[in-house]
N, C-alpha and C positions, 0 to 999 in steps of 0.2 A: 225292713225287708229290702231286698235288692230291687231297685226300680230303674236303675240305669247302670251301664257298665262303662269301662274306661277304654280309651285308646292307649295302649302301652307300647313299649319298645318292641318293634317287630323282631321276631326271632328270639325273644327272651326265653330262657330255658325254664320249663316247668319240671319240678322234681316229682315225676310220677313213676310209679312202679306197677307193672302189670300184675294182676290181682288174683285173689281167691274169690270164688263166687259164693255169695250169701244165698241161703236156701230160699225158695219161693214160698209165699204164704199170703194169707189175707188178714194178718194180724193188724189191729189198729195200734198196737204198742210198738213204737218205732225202735225201742231199744231191746226188745225181747230176743233172747238167744234162741237159735233154731239148730236142730241137730246137724244140718248140713251147712252151717254158716260159712265154713271154710272149705267146702267141697270144691275142688278145682276141676274145671272142664278138661277132660283128658284129650290127648292127641287123637285117640280113637274116635271121640265124639266129634271133633272138628273135621276129621278126614274120613269119616265112616263110609264104607261102601254099601251100608244098609239102605235100601230104597226108602223105607219109611222115614228114617232119620234125615236123609237128604231132602225128602219132600217137605218135612216139617221146617227144615232150615230155609228152603226156598220159599215157603209160604210166608215167612216173615218179611215185611216191608216197613221200614222205619221212616217216619217223617220228622225232620228236625227244624223246629221254629226257633231261630237264634236271634237275639236282640242285636248282636253285632256281627262281626266277621272274624276271620283268622288274624286280623291285625289288632284286635282288641284282646287284652290279656284274659279277662274272665271268660269271654266266648271262646277264645282259643283253647282254654282248658277243657271246655265241653266238646269242642270239635275233636281235639286230640283224644279225649276219653272215648267218644263214639267210635272213632276210627280204630283205636287199639282194641276195643271190645269186639268190634266186627271182625277184625283180622284174627283175633284169638279163637273165634267161633267159626271161622271158615266162610264168613259171609262175603258176597261179592259187592262191588261198588254200586251196582245198580239196585241193590236192596236198601239203599239209603237215599232219600230225596231231601235236599237242603233248601231251606228258606232263610236267607241271610238278611240282616239289618231290618228286622221286623219290629216296628214300634209298638209301644204298649197302648194300642188303640184297637178299634174294630178291625184294623188290618191284621191283627193276630188271629181273629176268628176267620177272616178271609183266607189267610195262609193255611190254617188248619183244614178248612173246607176243601181247599185246592188239593191238599195232601190226601184227603179221603178220596177225592175224585181220581187221584193218581194211584189208588190201590193200597195206600198205607193202612196197616192195621194196628200200628203202634205209633203214636205221635207224642213227641216230647217238646216242651218249651223250657227255656233256661232262665226266665226272668219272672220275678214276683208279679210284675204288672201285666203279664200275660194270663194270669190265673183265671180271672173271671171269664175271659174269652175261651180258654180251654174248657172251662166248665160248661159254657154255653154250647160248645161243639159236642161235648160229651153227652149232653142232654139230647141233642139232635141226632147223633150217630151212635146209638147204643152198642153197636157191634164192633166199635173201634175203641181201643184203650188209649186214654190221654193221661200224660204225666206233666204236672206243673211243678217244675223245680223251685225250691225255696218257698213253696206255697204253704198255706196254713188252714185251709177249710175243708179238705177232702174228708177228714174224719167226722165232719158234721153234715156234709152234703148228701150222704147216703146214695151216691151214684156208684154202682159196682165197677164202672169203667173209668172212674176218675181218681187219680192218685197224686200224692205229694212225695217229694224226696228232698233230702239235704244231706250234708255230712256232719259228723261231730267235729267241725273245724275248731271248736273251742278247745279240744284236746291238743291240737298242734299249736294253738295260740298259747296255751299253758307252757308247752315245751319250748316255744320260742322265747317265752318269758324266763325260763330257766337259763337259756343261753345269755339273755341280757343280764340276769342276776349274777352269773359267774363273772361276767365282764365288770359289773359294778364292784363286786368283791375285789377283783384284781386292782381296780382303780383305788379303792379304799385302802387296801393293804399296801399299795405303793405310794400312798400319800399324795396322789395326783389330783384329788378333788379340791376345788377352791371353795371359799365361803359361800359364793353365790350358787354353788351346786347343791346346797342344802337349805332346807327351810329353817324357820326359827326354832324348831324342835330338834334340829340336827338330822332330819331325815333327808336322804338323797332324793333329788328331784328327777322324775321321769316324765316325759311328754308323750302324748298320743294324738295323732291326727285322725279324727273320725269323720265319717261321711254324714250320718244322720243319728239323732238320738233314739234309734229303734232298738228293739230287743236284740236283734242280730249283732249290732255294733256294741251294745252294752255287755252282752254275754261275752263277746270277743275281748273287749278291753279289760273286763274283770278277770277273765281267765289269764290273760297276759300278765296283769298285775299280781295275781296270786302265784303265778309261776316265778316271777321275780322274788316275791316275798318268801318263797320256799328256800331261797338261797340267802337273801338279805332282807330280814324282816323290817328294818327301819328305812322304808322308802315311802314316798308320796307321789301321786301321779296327777297331772293336769291333762284334761282332754279338751282339744280345740276342734270344734266342728266346722266343716266347710259347706254343709248343706248341698252336697253334690257327690255322686259316686266318682265322678271324674272331673277334675279341674286342676290341671298341673300348676297353674299360678297360685290358686288358693291353697293348695296343699303345700306348695313351697313356702308361701308366706306364713302359713300356720306353723310349719316346722321352724322357720326363722324366729317367730315370736316365742315359741317354746324354748329354743336354744338361748335367746336373749334373756329369758328368765332363769337360765342356769340348768335346764334339763340336759342330762348327759346321755340319755337314751331317747330316741324318737321312734315310737312304734306307729303303726298305721292300720286302719281299716278304711282305706280309700284306694282307688284302683290305678292311679298313675304313678309315674316315677318321680313326681314333684318333690315329695318329702326326702327320699334318699338322695336325690340330686342336690337338694339344698344343704343337706348334712355334709355331703362330700365337698361341696364348694366352701362351706364354712370351715371345714377342717383344714383347708389349705391356707386359711388366714389365722390359724391358731386356736380355733374353737374346739373345745373338748366335747365331742358328741359322737354317738354311733347310731346306726339305723337298723331297725328290724322291719322288714317289708311284708307284703301280702301278695298272693297269687303266683308270683314269679321270682326267680333268682334276680336280685338287684345288684349283683356284683358287676354287671356290665356298665352300670351308671354310677355306682358308688364302690369302686374296688377297694378303697382304703378304709371305709367305715361300715360297710354292710356286714352285719353279723350272720343273718339268715332271714328267711321269709317263711311264714306259715302258708301252707298250700293244700289244695284238694287233689285227690286222684279220682276223677270222675269215671274213669274206666271201670272201677269196681261196681258202681251202680249200673252202668249201662250193660256190662256183661251179665249182671244178675237179671236185669229186666229182659234183655234179649233172650237169655236162656229160659226164663219162665215162659215167655211167649212160644218159644220153640217146643217146649215140653207140654204146652197146654195147661200150664199152672197159672194161678192168679198172682199178680204182682201185689205186694203189700200196700195197703192204703197209705200208710206212712212208713218211710224207710229212712233210717239214719244210722250210719256206721262210722267207725273211727279207726284208731290204730290197730285194734284187734283184727280188722279186715283189710288193712293197708289202704283205707279210704282217705286218710289224711297223712301229712308228712311235714317236715321242714326241709328247706332246700340246703344245698351245700353250705357248710360252715365257712365263713370268710376268714381271711388271714388275720383279721383284727380280733378274732375270738381269743379269749383267754385260755391259758393252759388248763386242761382238765374239763373243758367244755363237753367234749364228746362223751366222756365218762358220765357226766351229769345228765346229759341227754339220754343216754342209754338207760340209766337208772330210772329216770322219769317215765320213759316210754314203757319200760318193763313193769313199773308200778301201775300205770294206767291199764296195761293189758291184763295183769293178774288181779286187778281190783283192789290192790293195797293203797293206791292213790286215787282219790276222787277229786276232780278239779274244783268242784264247788262244795267242798267239805265245810259244813256250817260251823265247825269249831275253829275255822281259820279266818273268819271275818265277822264283823258286826255291822248293823245298820242303825245309825243314830245311837250307838253305844250298846245295842242289845243284840243278843244272839237270835237267830231265826230258827224256829222249830216247826213252823207251818207256813206254807205259801201256796195259794191256789192260782193256777195260771189260766189264761184265756184259752178256751178250746173252741171259741165260736168265730174267731177271726174278726171280732169287732172291737178289740182292745179294751174289753171289760173283763175283769177277773170273775171267774165262776165261783163266787164265794159260797154258794149253796150246793155246789156239786162235789161230793166226796171223791169222785173219780178225777177231779182236777188238782188234787193235792200233789205237789211236786217235791216236797221235802219229806223224805223217809229215810230211816236207817242212818241218820246223821249227815245226809248230803242232799243237795238239790239235784234231782234227776233230769238233767237237761236233755232235750230232744228224745225223751222216752214216751211222753204222753202224746206228742205229735212231733213230726220231723223238724219243723222250723224251730229255731231258738226261741225260748220263752223267758230266759233269765233277764229280767229288767230291773232288778234291785240295785239301788245306788249304795254301794258299801262304803264304809268309812275308809278314809285314806285316798279317795279319788275325788277330784273336783272337776266338774264340768264348767268350762269358762264361758260358754255361750249357749 
């Protein structure tokens, strides 16, 4: 889970698109479709002269507990999402109260309590480490709604005013893997791969810089790998952990080690520009390698080698939550949306992308949207040589599988239902073809 965020290049562009609003509800099923999932708030709603509507709008006051500030990529995405959602709903600046650089300590509870005193009736935090403090505040202030982003306990805490939310970022990880796969195929077809770019079985080597061996990271790198395999089946991937969400030097060194071992693609689930910068630098001395980033467009630091980045569009969730509050509706206990609701995306394709990449991306996205493509299709991978036909996930937030709970079954209809039983990622299977190096 996210416990720390990174300081990224100031002003890096996020590929966000202003959104459709998912319908409000109190469902514990994060992936359940709702009739009004794509209902868009109309201009009439945002600018209505109706007194009751304006009163409801003015009654909403949002408190934002942010782990970082606008100079940090992950937090910037949340700030950007909140501001876009507020603007689309005609909210004024004074309806949002900001708490920046709040650590994952009791200071998070203090920030939440201050926001309650300031009159906020919806308080959101953007880091997993804030969750226990948001829960504490929710217990103390039952008339205020609290949302802990990337959290995983709300569905078991039984607090009507405590919620969790995340995105189906694994979907855009998969699509970014498709981008990488098309590039690998181009390199193979052009005879550009050297012997050290393949393992002993002739499979092309891919590298991945991961922060921690948590389900969030495992889910992401597995989706990325499966996206690559949808284009080029014969690939293998090495994962190098840094044990930090942000460490430019460690991420750069990890990328260098992976390239030294012959990896031609360097993906990442870490928040700095360290890995893409290292790939760009190596390319200038003749190393054949390309970068797939996270959170922001990496073209500014790796113009020659950045293919794309997987990214979130947090404005979709914030618009949904704000609109629920305005309408007097309950916010879903667990919320997770993806491409179908424009909640995830990939950034601009770089000039290094292979011909046909956009078409492959469009096809993958269309398949995810219409349900013909399931990222964790169990026919597409094995674990220790065996197919997976059942897997119970942890619903208690204590990292123990609910083996005796039939409601915790994640594998149905031939695929792992990621982020449907709870918002936070749960896929932590180590599939064949991927090797964790540390």
